[in-house]
PQR file with spaces between the fields and no chain letter, atoms N, CA, C, O and H, PARSE charges and radii, in Angstrom:
ATOM       1  N    UNK     1     -29.844    1.835   -3.716 -0.4000 1.5000
ATOM       2  CA   UNK     1     -28.553    1.424   -3.188 -0.0000 2.0000
ATOM       3  C    UNK     1     -28.367    2.052   -1.809  0.5500 1.7000
ATOM       4  O    UNK     1     -28.729    3.209   -1.599 -0.5500 1.4000
ATOM       5  N    UNK     2     -27.823    1.319   -0.902 -0.4000 1.5000
ATOM       6  CA   UNK     2     -27.537    1.816    0.446 -0.0000 2.0000
ATOM       7  C    UNK     2     -26.121    2.370    0.486  0.5500 1.7000
ATOM       8  O    UNK     2     -25.145    1.638    0.322 -0.5500 1.4000
ATOM       9  H    UNK     2     -27.528    0.379   -1.073  0.4000 1.0000
ATOM      10  N    UNK     3     -26.031    3.662    0.705 -0.4000 1.5000
ATOM      11  CA   UNK     3     -24.730    4.301    0.786 -0.0000 2.0000
ATOM      12  C    UNK     3     -24.331    4.480    2.239  0.5500 1.7000
ATOM      13  O    UNK     3     -25.166    4.754    3.100 -0.5500 1.4000
ATOM      14  H    UNK     3     -26.824    4.257    0.838  0.4000 1.0000
ATOM      15  N    UNK     4     -23.061    4.324    2.493 -0.4000 1.5000
ATOM      16  CA   UNK     4     -22.521    4.565    3.824 -0.0000 2.0000
ATOM      17  C    UNK     4     -22.263    6.070    3.940  0.5500 1.7000
ATOM      18  O    UNK     4     -21.487    6.619    3.158 -0.5500 1.4000
ATOM      19  H    UNK     4     -22.382    4.102    1.793  0.4000 1.0000
ATOM      20  N    UNK     5     -22.896    6.740    4.897 -0.4000 1.5000
ATOM      21  CA   UNK     5     -22.674    8.181    5.016 -0.0000 2.0000
ATOM      22  C    UNK     5     -21.318    8.490    5.652  0.5500 1.7000
ATOM      23  O    UNK     5     -21.056    8.124    6.798 -0.5500 1.4000
ATOM      24  H    UNK     5     -23.526    6.294    5.532  0.4000 1.0000
ATOM      25  N    UNK     6     -20.479    9.157    4.901 -0.4000 1.5000
ATOM      26  CA   UNK     6     -19.186    9.605    5.405 -0.0000 2.0000
ATOM      27  C    UNK     6     -18.979   11.044    4.948  0.5500 1.7000
ATOM      28  O    UNK     6     -19.732   11.558    4.122 -0.5500 1.4000
ATOM      29  H    UNK     6     -20.691    9.454    3.970  0.4000 1.0000
ATOM      30  N    UNK     7     -17.979   11.669    5.480 -0.4000 1.5000
ATOM      31  CA   UNK     7     -17.647   13.030    5.096 -0.0000 2.0000
ATOM      32  C    UNK     7     -16.188   13.065    4.673  0.5500 1.7000
ATOM      33  O    UNK     7     -15.312   12.576    5.387 -0.5500 1.4000
ATOM      34  H    UNK     7     -17.367   11.251    6.152  0.4000 1.0000
ATOM      35  N    UNK     8     -15.935   13.645    3.510 -0.4000 1.5000
ATOM      36  CA   UNK     8     -14.566   13.788    3.021 -0.0000 2.0000
ATOM      37  C    UNK     8     -14.170   15.240    3.228  0.5500 1.7000
ATOM      38  O    UNK     8     -14.812   16.150    2.703 -0.5500 1.4000
ATOM      39  H    UNK     8     -16.646   14.042    2.931  0.4000 1.0000
ATOM      40  N    UNK     9     -13.107   15.450    3.997 -0.4000 1.5000
ATOM      41  CA   UNK     9     -12.682   16.798    4.353 -0.0000 2.0000
ATOM      42  C    UNK     9     -11.170   16.929    4.254  0.5500 1.7000
ATOM      43  O    UNK     9     -10.440   15.940    4.179 -0.5500 1.4000
ATOM      44  H    UNK     9     -12.586   14.711    4.424  0.4000 1.0000
ATOM      45  N    UNK    10     -10.731   18.161    4.255 -0.4000 1.5000
ATOM      46  CA   UNK    10      -9.289   18.415    4.283 -0.0000 2.0000
ATOM      47  C    UNK    10      -8.842   18.897    5.647  0.5500 1.7000
ATOM      48  O    UNK    10      -7.642   19.003    5.899 -0.5500 1.4000
ATOM      49  H    UNK    10     -11.324   18.964    4.316  0.4000 1.0000
ATOM      50  N    UNK    11      -9.778   19.189    6.528 -0.4000 1.5000
ATOM      51  CA   UNK    11      -9.474   19.783    7.824 -0.0000 2.0000
ATOM      52  C    UNK    11      -8.660   21.053    7.638  0.5500 1.7000
ATOM      53  O    UNK    11      -9.173   22.041    7.114 -0.5500 1.4000
ATOM      54  H    UNK    11     -10.753   19.103    6.322  0.4000 1.0000
ATOM      55  N    UNK    12      -7.442   21.044    8.044 -0.4000 1.5000
ATOM      56  CA   UNK    12      -6.594   22.229    7.960 -0.0000 2.0000
ATOM      57  C    UNK    12      -5.473   21.968    6.964  0.5500 1.7000
ATOM      58  O    UNK    12      -4.513   21.260    7.268 -0.5500 1.4000
ATOM      59  H    UNK    12      -7.025   20.241    8.470  0.4000 1.0000
ATOM      60  N    UNK    13      -5.602   22.544    5.774 -0.4000 1.5000
ATOM      61  CA   UNK    13      -4.637   22.280    4.711 -0.0000 2.0000
ATOM      62  C    UNK    13      -3.206   22.669    5.107  0.5500 1.7000
ATOM      63  O    UNK    13      -2.244   22.069    4.627 -0.5500 1.4000
ATOM      64  H    UNK    13      -6.382   23.119    5.527  0.4000 1.0000
ATOM      65  N    UNK    14      -3.070   23.663    5.973 -0.4000 1.5000
ATOM      66  CA   UNK    14      -1.739   24.075    6.414 -0.0000 2.0000
ATOM      67  C    UNK    14      -1.071   23.047    7.303  0.5500 1.7000
ATOM      68  O    UNK    14       0.156   22.957    7.337 -0.5500 1.4000
ATOM      69  H    UNK    14      -3.852   24.150    6.363  0.4000 1.0000
ATOM      70  N    UNK    15      -1.864   22.273    8.020 -0.4000 1.5000
ATOM      71  CA   UNK    15      -1.323   21.267    8.928 -0.0000 2.0000
ATOM      72  C    UNK    15      -1.169   19.919    8.227  0.5500 1.7000
ATOM      73  O    UNK    15      -0.157   19.239    8.392 -0.5500 1.4000
ATOM      74  H    UNK    15      -2.861   22.346    7.992  0.4000 1.0000
ATOM      75  N    UNK    16      -2.175   19.540    7.450 -0.4000 1.5000
ATOM      76  CA   UNK    16      -2.187   18.196    6.877 -0.0000 2.0000
ATOM      77  C    UNK    16      -1.642   18.119    5.462  0.5500 1.7000
ATOM      78  O    UNK    16      -1.492   17.017    4.934 -0.5500 1.4000
ATOM      79  H    UNK    16      -2.998   20.093    7.316  0.4000 1.0000
ATOM      80  N    UNK    17      -1.339   19.245    4.827 -0.4000 1.5000
ATOM      81  CA   UNK    17      -0.737   19.287    3.498 -0.0000 2.0000
ATOM      82  C    UNK    17      -1.488   18.397    2.513  0.5500 1.7000
ATOM      83  O    UNK    17      -0.896   17.512    1.895 -0.5500 1.4000
ATOM      84  H    UNK    17      -1.461   20.140    5.256  0.4000 1.0000
ATOM      85  N    UNK    18      -2.786   18.629    2.367 -0.4000 1.5000
ATOM      86  CA   UNK    18      -3.599   17.874    1.432 -0.0000 2.0000
ATOM      87  C    UNK    18      -4.620   18.805    0.805  0.5500 1.7000
ATOM      88  O    UNK    18      -4.741   19.966    1.196 -0.5500 1.4000
ATOM      89  H    UNK    18      -3.267   19.347    2.870  0.4000 1.0000
ATOM      90  N    UNK    19      -5.339   18.295   -0.153 -0.4000 1.5000
ATOM      91  CA   UNK    19      -6.390   19.062   -0.819 -0.0000 2.0000
ATOM      92  C    UNK    19      -7.602   18.155   -0.981  0.5500 1.7000
ATOM      93  O    UNK    19      -7.480   16.930   -0.962 -0.5500 1.4000
ATOM      94  H    UNK    19      -5.240   17.352   -0.471  0.4000 1.0000
ATOM      95  N    UNK    20      -8.752   18.756   -1.136 -0.4000 1.5000
ATOM      96  CA   UNK    20      -9.985   17.988   -1.270 -0.0000 2.0000
ATOM      97  C    UNK    20      -9.931   17.076   -2.497  0.5500 1.7000
ATOM      98  O    UNK    20     -10.424   15.949   -2.452 -0.5500 1.4000
ATOM      99  H    UNK    20      -8.851   19.751   -1.151  0.4000 1.0000
ATOM     100  N    UNK    21      -9.343   17.547   -3.578 -0.4000 1.5000
ATOM     101  CA   UNK    21      -9.233   16.717   -4.784 -0.0000 2.0000
ATOM     102  C    UNK    21      -8.397   15.461   -4.515  0.5500 1.7000
ATOM     103  O    UNK    21      -8.718   14.385   -5.020 -0.5500 1.4000
ATOM     104  H    UNK    21      -8.942   18.463   -3.616  0.4000 1.0000
ATOM     105  N    UNK    22      -7.336   15.593   -3.729 -0.4000 1.5000
ATOM     106  CA   UNK    22      -6.529   14.419   -3.387 -0.0000 2.0000
ATOM     107  C    UNK    22      -7.321   13.450   -2.518  0.5500 1.7000
ATOM     108  O    UNK    22      -7.231   12.237   -2.706 -0.5500 1.4000
ATOM     109  H    UNK    22      -7.075   16.467   -3.319  0.4000 1.0000
ATOM     110  N    UNK    23      -8.091   13.969   -1.576 -0.4000 1.5000
ATOM     111  CA   UNK    23      -8.881   13.111   -0.691 -0.0000 2.0000
ATOM     112  C    UNK    23      -9.928   12.316   -1.477  0.5500 1.7000
ATOM     113  O    UNK    23     -10.136   11.133   -1.211 -0.5500 1.4000
ATOM     114  H    UNK    23      -8.164   14.955   -1.424  0.4000 1.0000
ATOM     115  N    UNK    24     -10.586   12.963   -2.442 -0.4000 1.5000
ATOM     116  CA   UNK    24     -11.545   12.248   -3.295 -0.0000 2.0000
ATOM     117  C    UNK    24     -10.833   11.208   -4.158  0.5500 1.7000
ATOM     118  O    UNK    24     -11.351   10.109   -4.357 -0.5500 1.4000
ATOM     119  H    UNK    24     -10.417   13.925   -2.658  0.4000 1.0000
ATOM     120  N    UNK    25      -9.655   11.548   -4.669 -0.4000 1.5000
ATOM     121  CA   UNK    25      -8.876   10.596   -5.476 -0.0000 2.0000
ATOM     122  C    UNK    25      -8.470    9.379   -4.655  0.5500 1.7000
ATOM     123  O    UNK    25      -8.545    8.246   -5.130 -0.5500 1.4000
ATOM     124  H    UNK    25      -9.235   12.441   -4.508  0.4000 1.0000
ATOM     125  N    UNK    26      -8.044    9.620   -3.429 -0.4000 1.5000
ATOM     126  CA   UNK    26      -7.648    8.514   -2.545 -0.0000 2.0000
ATOM     127  C    UNK    26      -8.845    7.623   -2.224  0.5500 1.7000
ATOM     128  O    UNK    26      -8.717    6.399   -2.193 -0.5500 1.4000
ATOM     129  H    UNK    26      -7.984   10.540   -3.044  0.4000 1.0000
ATOM     130  N    UNK    27     -10.007    8.231   -1.985 -0.4000 1.5000
ATOM     131  CA   UNK    27     -11.215    7.460   -1.711 -0.0000 2.0000
ATOM     132  C    UNK    27     -11.602    6.628   -2.941  0.5500 1.7000
ATOM     133  O    UNK    27     -11.945    5.452   -2.818 -0.5500 1.4000
ATOM     134  H    UNK    27     -10.111    9.225   -2.010  0.4000 1.0000
ATOM     135  N    UNK    28     -11.545    7.246   -4.122 -0.4000 1.5000
ATOM     136  CA   UNK    28     -11.859    6.530   -5.359 -0.0000 2.0000
ATOM     137  C    UNK    28     -10.939    5.325   -5.537  0.5500 1.7000
ATOM     138  O    UNK    28     -11.401    4.222   -5.829 -0.5500 1.4000
ATOM     139  H    UNK    28     -11.266    8.201   -4.222  0.4000 1.0000
ATOM     140  N    UNK    29      -9.653    5.540   -5.361 -0.4000 1.5000
ATOM     141  CA   UNK    29      -8.680    4.460   -5.538 -0.0000 2.0000
ATOM     142  C    UNK    29      -8.916    3.330   -4.541  0.5500 1.7000
ATOM     143  O    UNK    29      -8.833    2.158   -4.906 -0.5500 1.4000
ATOM     144  H    UNK    29      -9.278    6.436   -5.123  0.4000 1.0000
ATOM     145  N    UNK    30      -9.204    3.668   -3.298 -0.4000 1.5000
ATOM     146  CA   UNK    30      -9.418    2.643   -2.272 -0.0000 2.0000
ATOM     147  C    UNK    30     -10.673    1.825   -2.559  0.5500 1.7000
ATOM     148  O    UNK    30     -10.660    0.601   -2.427 -0.5500 1.4000
ATOM     149  H    UNK    30      -9.271    4.620   -3.001  0.4000 1.0000
ATOM     150  N    UNK    31     -11.749    2.490   -2.948 -0.4000 1.5000
ATOM     151  CA   UNK    31     -12.994    1.768   -3.243 -0.0000 2.0000
ATOM     152  C    UNK    31     -12.808    0.878   -4.467  0.5500 1.7000
ATOM     153  O    UNK    31     -13.225   -0.280   -4.464 -0.5500 1.4000
ATOM     154  H    UNK    31     -11.759    3.484   -3.055  0.4000 1.0000
ATOM     155  N    UNK    32     -12.186    1.414   -5.512 -0.4000 1.5000
ATOM     156  CA   UNK    32     -11.971    0.620   -6.729 -0.0000 2.0000
ATOM     157  C    UNK    32     -11.073   -0.580   -6.452  0.5500 1.7000
ATOM     158  O    UNK    32     -11.331   -1.674   -6.955 -0.5500 1.4000
ATOM     159  H    UNK    32     -11.847    2.355   -5.514  0.4000 1.0000
ATOM     160  N    UNK    33     -10.036   -0.391   -5.670 -0.4000 1.5000
ATOM     161  CA   UNK    33      -9.139   -1.498   -5.331 -0.0000 2.0000
ATOM     162  C    UNK    33      -9.907   -2.603   -4.616  0.5500 1.7000
ATOM     163  O    UNK    33      -9.722   -3.784   -4.909 -0.5500 1.4000
ATOM     164  H    UNK    33      -9.827    0.497   -5.261  0.4000 1.0000
ATOM     165  N    UNK    34     -10.754   -2.223   -3.694 -0.4000 1.5000
ATOM     166  CA   UNK    34     -11.548   -3.203   -2.958 -0.0000 2.0000
ATOM     167  C    UNK    34     -12.532   -3.915   -3.878  0.5500 1.7000
ATOM     168  O    UNK    34     -12.683   -5.134   -3.805 -0.5500 1.4000
ATOM     169  H    UNK    34     -10.904   -1.263   -3.457  0.4000 1.0000
ATOM     170  N    UNK    35     -13.195   -3.164   -4.736 -0.4000 1.5000
ATOM     171  CA   UNK    35     -14.173   -3.764   -5.648 -0.0000 2.0000
ATOM     172  C    UNK    35     -13.489   -4.693   -6.648  0.5500 1.7000
ATOM     173  O    UNK    35     -14.013   -5.766   -6.950 -0.5500 1.4000
ATOM     174  H    UNK    35     -13.072   -2.173   -4.795  0.4000 1.0000
ATOM     175  N    UNK    36     -12.345   -4.302   -7.156 -0.4000 1.5000
ATOM     176  CA   UNK    36     -11.635   -5.143   -8.135 -0.0000 2.0000
ATOM     177  C    UNK    36     -11.126   -6.416   -7.493  0.5500 1.7000
ATOM     178  O    UNK    36     -11.054   -7.464   -8.135 -0.5500 1.4000
ATOM     179  H    UNK    36     -11.919   -3.431   -6.911  0.4000 1.0000
ATOM     180  N    UNK    37     -10.775   -6.320   -6.231 -0.4000 1.5000
ATOM     181  CA   UNK    37     -10.347   -7.514   -5.499 -0.0000 2.0000
ATOM     182  C    UNK    37     -11.482   -8.543   -5.458  0.5500 1.7000
ATOM     183  O    UNK    37     -11.243   -9.750   -5.432 -0.5500 1.4000
ATOM     184  H    UNK    37     -10.833   -5.469   -5.709  0.4000 1.0000
ATOM     185  N    UNK    38     -12.726   -8.036   -5.453 -0.4000 1.5000
ATOM     186  CA   UNK    38     -13.896   -8.916   -5.440 -0.0000 2.0000
ATOM     187  C    UNK    38     -14.378   -9.245   -6.853  0.5500 1.7000
ATOM     188  O    UNK    38     -15.394   -9.921   -7.017 -0.5500 1.4000
ATOM     189  H    UNK    38     -12.920   -7.055   -5.474  0.4000 1.0000
ATOM     190  N    UNK    39     -13.651   -8.768   -7.882 -0.4000 1.5000
ATOM     191  CA   UNK    39     -14.000   -9.078   -9.258 -0.0000 2.0000
ATOM     192  C    UNK    39     -14.979   -8.111   -9.903  0.5500 1.7000
ATOM     193  O    UNK    39     -15.522   -8.406  -10.968 -0.5500 1.4000
ATOM     194  H    UNK    39     -12.826   -8.219   -7.748  0.4000 1.0000
ATOM     195  N    UNK    40     -15.216   -6.963   -9.280 -0.4000 1.5000
ATOM     196  CA   UNK    40     -16.151   -5.990   -9.832 -0.0000 2.0000
ATOM     197  C    UNK    40     -15.354   -4.836  -10.431  0.5500 1.7000
ATOM     198  O    UNK    40     -14.635   -4.132   -9.723 -0.5500 1.4000
ATOM     199  H    UNK    40     -14.775   -6.724   -8.415  0.4000 1.0000
ATOM     200  N    UNK    41     -15.489   -4.652  -11.746 -0.4000 1.5000
ATOM     201  CA   UNK    41     -14.707   -3.621  -12.432 -0.0000 2.0000
ATOM     202  C    UNK    41     -15.559   -2.459  -12.931  0.5500 1.7000
ATOM     203  O    UNK    41     -15.094   -1.664  -13.747 -0.5500 1.4000
ATOM     204  H    UNK    41     -16.073   -5.224  -12.322  0.4000 1.0000
ATOM     205  N    UNK    42     -16.792   -2.346  -12.457 -0.4000 1.5000
ATOM     206  CA   UNK    42     -17.671   -1.261  -12.865 -0.0000 2.0000
ATOM     207  C    UNK    42     -17.432   -0.050  -11.963  0.5500 1.7000
ATOM     208  O    UNK    42     -17.871   -0.018  -10.813 -0.5500 1.4000
ATOM     209  H    UNK    42     -17.170   -2.992  -11.794  0.4000 1.0000
ATOM     210  N    UNK    43     -16.726    0.944  -12.507 -0.4000 1.5000
ATOM     211  CA   UNK    43     -16.390    2.127  -11.717 -0.0000 2.0000
ATOM     212  C    UNK    43     -17.501    3.168  -11.700  0.5500 1.7000
ATOM     213  O    UNK    43     -17.441    4.114  -10.915 -0.5500 1.4000
ATOM     214  H    UNK    43     -16.369    0.918  -13.441  0.4000 1.0000
ATOM     215  N    UNK    44     -18.527    3.013  -12.560 -0.4000 1.5000
ATOM     216  CA   UNK    44     -19.600    4.004  -12.616 -0.0000 2.0000
ATOM     217  C    UNK    44     -20.295    4.167  -11.277  0.5500 1.7000
ATOM     218  O    UNK    44     -20.632    5.287  -10.893 -0.5500 1.4000
ATOM     219  H    UNK    44     -18.575    2.245  -13.198  0.4000 1.0000
ATOM     220  N    UNK    45     -20.517    3.074  -10.556 -0.4000 1.5000
ATOM     221  CA   UNK    45     -21.187    3.183   -9.259 -0.0000 2.0000
ATOM     222  C    UNK    45     -20.294    3.901   -8.242  0.5500 1.7000
ATOM     223  O    UNK    45     -20.794    4.529   -7.309 -0.5500 1.4000
ATOM     224  H    UNK    45     -20.244    2.164  -10.868  0.4000 1.0000
ATOM     225  N    UNK    46     -18.989    3.808   -8.421 -0.4000 1.5000
ATOM     226  CA   UNK    46     -18.062    4.510   -7.520 -0.0000 2.0000
ATOM     227  C    UNK    46     -18.181    6.022   -7.759  0.5500 1.7000
ATOM     228  O    UNK    46     -18.206    6.807   -6.811 -0.5500 1.4000
ATOM     229  H    UNK    46     -18.582    3.298   -9.179  0.4000 1.0000
ATOM     230  N    UNK    47     -18.253    6.415   -9.029 -0.4000 1.5000
ATOM     231  CA   UNK    47     -18.448    7.832   -9.341 -0.0000 2.0000
ATOM     232  C    UNK    47     -19.773    8.330   -8.757  0.5500 1.7000
ATOM     233  O    UNK    47     -19.844    9.431   -8.211 -0.5500 1.4000
ATOM     234  H    UNK    47     -18.233    5.777   -9.798  0.4000 1.0000
ATOM     235  N    UNK    48     -20.813    7.515   -8.876 -0.4000 1.5000
ATOM     236  CA   UNK    48     -22.118    7.887   -8.309 -0.0000 2.0000
ATOM     237  C    UNK    48     -22.018    8.069   -6.800  0.5500 1.7000
ATOM     238  O    UNK    48     -22.579    9.016   -6.250 -0.5500 1.4000
ATOM     239  H    UNK    48     -20.756    6.620   -9.319  0.4000 1.0000
ATOM     240  N    UNK    49     -21.306    7.168   -6.130 -0.4000 1.5000
ATOM     241  CA   UNK    49     -21.157    7.250   -4.680 -0.0000 2.0000
ATOM     242  C    UNK    49     -20.382    8.506   -4.281  0.5500 1.7000
ATOM     243  O    UNK    49     -20.755    9.190   -3.328 -0.5500 1.4000
ATOM     244  H    UNK    49     -20.850    6.398   -6.577  0.4000 1.0000
ATOM     245  N    UNK    50     -19.309    8.808   -5.007 -0.4000 1.5000
ATOM     246  CA   UNK    50     -18.533   10.000   -4.693 -0.0000 2.0000
ATOM     247  C    UNK    50     -19.347   11.265   -4.951  0.5500 1.7000
ATOM     248  O    UNK    50     -19.204   12.250   -4.226 -0.5500 1.4000
ATOM     249  H    UNK    50     -19.006    8.253   -5.782  0.4000 1.0000
ATOM     250  N    UNK    51     -20.194   11.248   -5.968 -0.4000 1.5000
ATOM     251  CA   UNK    51     -21.062   12.393   -6.212 -0.0000 2.0000
ATOM     252  C    UNK    51     -22.078   12.536   -5.082  0.5500 1.7000
ATOM     253  O    UNK    51     -22.388   13.649   -4.660 -0.5500 1.4000
ATOM     254  H    UNK    51     -20.311   10.448   -6.557  0.4000 1.0000
ATOM     255  N    UNK    52     -22.597   11.405   -4.593 -0.4000 1.5000
ATOM     256  CA   UNK    52     -23.496   11.426   -3.438 -0.0000 2.0000
ATOM     257  C    UNK    52     -22.787   12.048   -2.224  0.5500 1.7000
ATOM     258  O    UNK    52     -23.370   12.867   -1.515 -0.5500 1.4000
ATOM     259  H    UNK    52     -22.345   10.501   -4.936  0.4000 1.0000
ATOM     260  N    UNK    53     -21.531   11.654   -1.993 -0.4000 1.5000
ATOM     261  CA   UNK    53     -20.771   12.214   -0.875 -0.0000 2.0000
ATOM     262  C    UNK    53     -20.546   13.711   -1.060  0.5500 1.7000
ATOM     263  O    UNK    53     -20.623   14.478   -0.099 -0.5500 1.4000
ATOM     264  H    UNK    53     -21.057   10.988   -2.570  0.4000 1.0000
ATOM     265  N    UNK    54     -20.272   14.122   -2.281 -0.4000 1.5000
ATOM     266  CA   UNK    54     -20.069   15.542   -2.574 -0.0000 2.0000
ATOM     267  C    UNK    54     -21.331   16.339   -2.256  0.5500 1.7000
ATOM     268  O    UNK    54     -21.272   17.380   -1.603 -0.5500 1.4000
ATOM     269  H    UNK    54     -20.209   13.499   -3.061  0.4000 1.0000
ATOM     270  N    UNK    55     -22.465   15.840   -2.724 -0.4000 1.5000
ATOM     271  CA   UNK    55     -23.723   16.541   -2.466 -0.0000 2.0000
ATOM     272  C    UNK    55     -24.075   16.518   -0.977  0.5500 1.7000
ATOM     273  O    UNK    55     -24.592   17.503   -0.448 -0.5500 1.4000
ATOM     274  H    UNK    55     -22.512   14.994   -3.254  0.4000 1.0000
ATOM     275  N    UNK    56     -23.803   15.423   -0.311 -0.4000 1.5000
ATOM     276  CA   UNK    56     -24.049   15.341    1.129 -0.0000 2.0000
ATOM     277  C    UNK    56     -23.203   16.365    1.870  0.5500 1.7000
ATOM     278  O    UNK    56     -23.682   17.018    2.797 -0.5500 1.4000
ATOM     279  H    UNK    56     -23.383   14.623   -0.740  0.4000 1.0000
ATOM     280  N    UNK    57     -21.953   16.505    1.467 -0.4000 1.5000
ATOM     281  CA   UNK    57     -21.072   17.482    2.093 -0.0000 2.0000
ATOM     282  C    UNK    57     -21.567   18.897    1.899  0.5500 1.7000
ATOM     283  O    UNK    57     -21.519   19.711    2.822 -0.5500 1.4000
ATOM     284  H    UNK    57     -21.564   15.974    0.714  0.4000 1.0000
ATOM     285  N    UNK    58     -22.044   19.195    0.699 -0.4000 1.5000
ATOM     286  CA   UNK    58     -22.594   20.526    0.427 -0.0000 2.0000
ATOM     287  C    UNK    58     -23.817   20.765    1.299  0.5500 1.7000
ATOM     288  O    UNK    58     -23.960   21.826    1.908 -0.5500 1.4000
ATOM     289  H    UNK    58     -22.084   18.534   -0.051  0.4000 1.0000
ATOM     290  N    UNK    59     -24.695   19.777    1.355 -0.4000 1.5000
ATOM     291  CA   UNK    59     -25.914   19.935    2.152 -0.0000 2.0000
ATOM     292  C    UNK    59     -25.614   20.038    3.641  0.5500 1.7000
ATOM     293  O    UNK    59     -26.333   20.727    4.365 -0.5500 1.4000
ATOM     294  H    UNK    59     -24.579   18.915    0.861  0.4000 1.0000
ATOM     295  N    UNK    60     -24.575   19.372    4.109 -0.4000 1.5000
ATOM     296  CA   UNK    60     -24.202   19.485    5.516 -0.0000 2.0000
ATOM     297  C    UNK    60     -23.583   20.849    5.819  0.5500 1.7000
ATOM     298  O    UNK    60     -23.840   21.439    6.868 -0.5500 1.4000
ATOM     299  H    UNK    60     -23.991   18.812    3.521  0.4000 1.0000
ATOM     300  N    UNK    61     -22.770   21.340    4.891 -0.4000 1.5000
ATOM     301  CA   UNK    61     -22.099   22.619    5.109 -0.0000 2.0000
ATOM     302  C    UNK    61     -23.084   23.788    5.012  0.5500 1.7000
ATOM     303  O    UNK    61     -22.941   24.788    5.715 -0.5500 1.4000
ATOM     304  H    UNK    61     -22.562   20.861    4.038  0.4000 1.0000
ATOM     305  N    UNK    62     -24.055   23.656    4.159 -0.4000 1.5000
ATOM     306  CA   UNK    62     -25.050   24.697    3.954 -0.0000 2.0000
ATOM     307  C    UNK    62     -26.411   24.129    4.371  0.5500 1.7000
ATOM     308  O    UNK    62     -27.331   24.013    3.561 -0.5500 1.4000
ATOM     309  H    UNK    62     -24.171   22.843    3.588  0.4000 1.0000
ATOM     310  N    UNK    63     -26.508   23.789    5.621 -0.4000 1.5000
ATOM     311  CA   UNK    63     -27.625   23.027    6.174 -0.0000 2.0000
ATOM     312  C    UNK    63     -29.007   23.567    5.811  0.5500 1.7000
ATOM     313  O    UNK    63     -29.933   22.787    5.590 -0.5500 1.4000
ATOM     314  H    UNK    63     -25.760   23.882    6.279  0.4000 1.0000
ATOM     315  N    UNK    64     -29.154   24.857    5.748 -0.4000 1.5000
ATOM     316  CA   UNK    64     -30.465   25.441    5.490 -0.0000 2.0000
ATOM     317  C    UNK    64     -30.751   25.659    4.010  0.5500 1.7000
ATOM     318  O    UNK    64     -31.816   26.163    3.654 -0.5500 1.4000
ATOM     319  H    UNK    64     -28.402   25.491    5.927  0.4000 1.0000
ATOM     320  N    UNK    65     -29.822   25.290    3.155 -0.4000 1.5000
ATOM     321  CA   UNK    65     -29.999   25.456    1.721 -0.0000 2.0000
ATOM     322  C    UNK    65     -30.127   24.085    1.064  0.5500 1.7000
ATOM     323  O    UNK    65     -29.542   23.110    1.536 -0.5500 1.4000
ATOM     324  H    UNK    65     -28.957   24.881    3.444  0.4000 1.0000
ATOM     325  N    UNK    66     -30.876   24.013   -0.001 -0.4000 1.5000
ATOM     326  CA   UNK    66     -31.038   22.759   -0.748 -0.0000 2.0000
ATOM     327  C    UNK    66     -30.452   22.970   -2.130  0.5500 1.7000
ATOM     328  O    UNK    66     -30.786   23.944   -2.805 -0.5500 1.4000
ATOM     329  H    UNK    66     -31.352   24.805   -0.384  0.4000 1.0000
ATOM     330  N    UNK    67     -29.588   22.076   -2.554 -0.4000 1.5000
ATOM     331  CA   UNK    67     -28.963   22.164   -3.868 -0.0000 2.0000
ATOM     332  C    UNK    67     -29.472   21.064   -4.749  0.5500 1.7000
ATOM     333  O    UNK    67     -29.066   20.962   -5.906 -0.5500 1.4000
ATOM     334  H    UNK    67     -29.317   21.285   -2.005  0.4000 1.0000
């Protein structure tokens, strides 16, 4: 599967009043809404994509470490 590389961040929680869990929830909801609009109700691939983004973020933040 071809994943679009993006980064989910909170930037500065004091300024933007958000949390990483909310950002992932918002991304999940947006992707599912788009997929359901096209008639696709399989959310498992969305979870896989978000896990890919999570691991990508870890690998980017800890560039010299492999998880």
